[in-house]
N, C-alpha and C positions, 0 to 999 in steps of 0.2 A: 799541147792540145788537151783539153779536158776530156776525161773518160765518161762513159755512161754512168758509172758509179758516182763520179764527182758531180755530175749534173743532177742525178737523183738526190744526192745529199744536199745540193744547193736548193732544190725544190722543197725538201723537208725543212731546211732552215728557214726559207721564206714562209712556209706554212706556220712554223713555230713563232716567227716574228709577228705574223698577222694575228695569230690567236692571242698573243700577249699585248697587242696594241690597245690603246684607249681612244675615246672620243670619236672624231670623224673617221679616223683610220679604221677603228673597229667597226663602225657602222658600214663603211664601204666594203669591208671584208665579210660582212654578214650576208652577202648575196648568195643565192642558190643557183649556180650556173654550171653547165658543162665547160670543161677547159681542155685545151690541147697546147702543148709546147713542142714545136718542131725544132730539133737541134740540127741546124743545117749542115754543119761540117761532119757530123757523125751520121747524118741521114737517118735519124731515129726520132720518133714522136712519143712523148709521154701524154697519156690521156687520163682524165679523171674528172673530178667535180670540186668546185669551190662551194663549200657548204659548212655551216657552223663556224665560220671564221677561219677555216683551214682549207688547204688544198689536199684532197685525197687522191693520190695517184693510183689508178686502177690497173693500168696496162702500159707496156712499153712495146712499141711496134717499129719494125724497120720502115723507112720511107716517110713520105709526107702523111699528114692525117688522112685516115680513110673516111671519116665522117666529119661534117662541119660542126665544130663545137661552138657554143655561144660566145666564148672568149677564146681567141686564138693568138698565140704568141709564136714567133719564129726568130731564131738568133743562133749564133755560134755558141758552142759549149763554153768557151772561155768567157764570152760576154755574159752568159747566165751566171757563172761563178763570180765574176767581177761585180755584176749588178747586186747580187745578194750580199756579197762581201763589202759593199760600199765603196768599191774602187772605181766604179763606172756610174755616171749619172744617167738615169733613165731618160730624161728629157733630151740630153745631148745625143745619146745612143739612138733614140727614136728619130730625132731630127736629122741625123746623118744617115739613117737607113740601116744601121747595124742591128736594130731591133724593130720587128714589125709587130704591131698590136692591132687586131681587128675585133670589133664587138659592136653591139648596137650603140647608137648615140647616147641613150640613157645610161647604159653600162659604162661607156667611156667617161661620162661626167662623174659617175660614182667612183670609178677606178682611179681617176686622177688624184684622189686623196691618198691612195695607196702608193702612188708612184711619185 
């Protein structure tokens, strides 16, 4: 089972990957939105902001998100690590319910380029 530190490192790696992206992926990452990522097996939520092409994690709290972020993710810690590491396909994980993504319809269209 992934640790909180491994999940934070995976989010930092995802942020680095997004900032270094080009074209449509970079444009999709240029959103300015609040973000939460609930790690279900650890029952911890990372909250922050997607801004400037990066995910800036501001806080880590126990339990589910306390506030409704504009972009909300939920998954097990191992799935987050595997997604960022390229070992798990987002579409497959989302389609089977291993990953939940909630956002406005417009944001979902933009985010699909990232995923």
